[in-house]
N, C-alpha and C positions, 0 to 999 in steps of 0.2 A: 576446530571447535565443533561441538555437537550440532545436532540438527535444530536446536532451539536456543536462542540466546539466553544465557543464565547470568544471574547477578545484576550488577549495575555497571553503567558506563559513566566515566567522568566527563562532564561537559566543560565547555570553555569558561563558564562562570564559576567553576569550582564545585558546583552541586552534582547530583548524579541524575542521569536521564530517567532512571526508574522512578524517582521521586518528584521529577519536575512536572509531569502531567500524565494522567492516565492515557491520553491519546498518543503521546510520544511513545509510552511503553507498549501500547497496542501495536503501533507501527513497527517498533523494533522487534517484537515477537515474530513478525512475519519474515525476517531476514535471518540468514545463517551466519552472518559475520557482524561484528560490531559496527554500527553506523551511529554517528553523532546526530542527534535530532536537529534538524534545521527547520526554519519557519518556511523556507522556499527550496524546492528542488528543481533541478534541470530535468529535461526529458531523459537524459542518460542516467541520472541518479535514480529516477523513478524506475527505469528499466533495471538497474542493478538491484534496487530494493525488492522488486517483484520477480526477479529471475526471468525476465522476458527481454526481447530485443527493443531497441528504441523505435523501430518501425511498428512493432505491435502496440506500444504506448501511443504512438501517433494514430494508429487505426482505431484504438479505443476513443480517442479524442475526436475522430471524424464520424463517429456513429451518430445517427439521427436521434435514436432513443437513448437517453441518459448518457451522453458522452462524458469522457474524463475531462475535467475542467482545466484545460491548459490555457494559460494567459501569456500575452506578449505585449510589448510596448506598442502604442499606436503607430501605424505606418511601417512596422517592422516585422518581418517573418522570422528572423533569427532571435535567439535568446528567449525561447519559450520557457515558461516557468509554471510550476505547479505548487500551490499553496498546501502546506502539510495538513491543515484542518479540512480543506476541501478534498484532498486525496483520501484522508481517513473516512470522511463521510461517503465518498464515492465507493471505496472498498466495502464499507458496511452494507451498501445497497446492491453491490454487484458481485459479492461472493457469498458462499453458503458455508455453514458449519459442516465440517466433515462428519461429525456425529449425526446431525440431522439428516444429511444426505444419505448416510448408510441406513438410518432408520426407514427413510422413505423408500429406498430400494427394497429392503426387506418386506415393507408393507405392500409395495407394488407386486413383488414376486408372490407373496402369499395371496393377495387378492386375485391374481391371474390364475391361480391353480384351482 
């Protein structure tokens, strides 16, 4: 498949993921393979979605400043979960637009000359 997910993906309910919610579509555009939007993801699924290791996901969760919101059942260390809406919110505050980043680099280069 190409570098960006195109079209729609059928969900378990018979609808399509593109039409189900703007947040689900936002998350799906980040991946290079079709992923059925879920309300809850495991650490391993988040790692697959973001193309990083599960250890990297856990390191994001361990940060003091704006950690990735990983949840687990009280008293248990296993079974860590990430809610889709919280993941999307976290991604929006911890990623930058590639276009904006390129503009900022050009401005910095121009300003330093």
